[in-house]
C-alpha positions, 0 to 999 in steps of 0.5 A: 499500499502506498502512503501518499501526502495529497490535498490539505496534508501536502501544505501542513506547513506548521511542523515538518521533519526539520522542526524536530532536527532542531530540538537537541536531544533531552530538551523540550520546546514549547509548539508555540515556538516551533509553529505559527499554528494557533492551536488550542490543542495538539494530539498524537496519532500513532502507527495505526492509529487513525482517530481519536479513541475518546468519544467527546465533541473535540475527538469527534469534530477531528475523527470527522476531519480525519474521515473527510480527508481520507486518513489512512494509518500505517505502520511506517508513519505517525501524525500529530493533529493541531487543532485550531479554532476554525481549522485542523492541519495534519503534519504526518511524518515518516518513522526512521531510527532519526525520528520516531514517536514515544506515546504516553503509554510507551514511556517506560522508567528509563525513558521518563528519566530522559524527560526534563523536569515538570514536562508531562507526557500526553496523547493530546496536549493543550495549545498553550502549553503543548510541546515536544521533548526528543529523547535517545533510547535504543539507538532511535531519537523519539519525540514525546508530546507532552505539556510545559509548565 
C-alpha cells in the first residue's frame, strides 16, 4: 500500500521533519516556538491509529476531519493533529531511526528519567502548554508530546 501525502496535508507547514531536527536531545520545545499555527490542542496519532479514541465533541470533530480527508494510518508513519478554533492541520511523519514517536503509554521508567522536570507526557495536549521533547533510546531518536509548565 502506498502512503501519499496530498490535499490538506501537502501544505501542513506548521510542523515538519526540520522542526524536530533542531531540538537538542533531552531538551523541550514549546509548540508555540515551533509553529505559527494557533493551536487550541495538539494530539498524537500513533502508527496504525487513524482516529482519536475519545467520544467527546473534540474527538468527534477531529475524527470527522480525518475521515473526510481519507486519513489512512500505517506502521511506517505517525502524525500530529493541530486543532485550531476554525481549522485543523495534520502533520504526518515517516518513522525512521532518526525520528520516531513515543506515546504516553510507551514511556518506560528509563525513558521517563530522560524527560525534563515539569514535562508531562500526553497523547493530546493543550495548545497553550503543548511541547515536545526529543530523547535517544535504543539507538533511535524519539519525540514525545506533552505539556510544559
